[in-house]
C-alpha positions as CSV (number, residue, x, y, z in Angstrom):
1,M,0.0,0.0,0.0
2,T,1.4,3.4,-1.0
3,N,1.5,6.4,1.3
4,I,-1.3,8.0,-0.8
5,Q,-3.5,5.0,-0.3
6,K,-2.8,5.1,3.5
7,I,-3.7,8.8,3.6
8,E,-6.9,8.2,1.6
9,N,-8.0,5.4,3.9
10,E,-7.3,7.6,7.0
11,I,-9.3,10.4,5.5
12,R,-12.2,8.1,4.7
13,E,-12.3,7.1,8.4
14,L,-12.4,10.7,9.8
15,P,-15.5,11.7,11.7
16,P,-17.4,14.6,10.1
17,Q,-16.0,17.3,12.4
18,E,-12.4,16.2,11.8
19,L,-13.0,15.9,8.1
20,A,-14.2,19.5,8.1
21,E,-11.1,20.6,10.0
22,F,-8.9,18.6,7.5
23,R,-10.7,20.2,4.5
24,A,-10.1,23.7,5.9
25,W,-6.4,22.9,6.7
26,F,-5.9,21.4,3.2
27,E,-7.6,24.3,1.4
28,N,-5.2,26.7,3.1
29,F,-2.2,24.5,2.6
30,D,-3.0,24.1,-1.1
31,A,-3.6,27.8,-1.6
32,D,-0.2,28.5,0.1
33,Q,1.5,26.0,-2.2
34,W,-0.1,27.5,-5.3
35,D,0.9,31.0,-4.2
36,S,4.4,29.9,-3.7
37,Q,4.6,28.3,-7.1
38,F,3.1,31.3,-8.7
39,E,5.6,33.6,-7.0
40,Q,8.5,31.4,-8.2
41,D,7.2,31.3,-11.7
42,T,6.8,35.1,-11.7
43,K,10.3,35.7,-10.4
44,S,11.8,33.3,-12.9
45,G,10.1,35.0,-15.8
46,K,8.2,31.9,-16.7
47,L,5.0,33.8,-17.1
48,D,6.4,36.8,-19.0
49,A,5.4,35.5,-22.5
50,I,1.9,34.7,-21.3
51,A,1.4,38.1,-19.8
52,K,2.7,39.9,-22.9
53,K,0.4,37.9,-25.1
54,A,-2.6,38.7,-22.8
55,I,-1.7,42.4,-22.9
56,T,-1.3,42.4,-26.7
57,D,-4.6,40.5,-27.2
58,F,-6.4,42.9,-24.9
59,N,-4.9,46.0,-26.6
60,D,-5.9,44.5,-30.0
61,G,-9.5,44.3,-28.8
62,K,-9.7,40.6,-28.5
63,F,-11.3,41.0,-25.1
64,K,-14.1,43.3,-24.1
65,K,-13.2,46.2,-21.8
66,I,-15.4,46.3,-18.7
């Protein structure tokens, strides 16, 4: 049995209140991980081409201005 399978089994057995607590914790954990990855990608320039394309498309009228 893999670690993931063990974790899945443990989660399935949590009482409702503990499952709710786990969900809240995991939501925050996941958001922090995503924010960290986004910050790394931004600093490294990985998103520069995407940002430039979005700005160009917007300026060319490919998106509606709100």
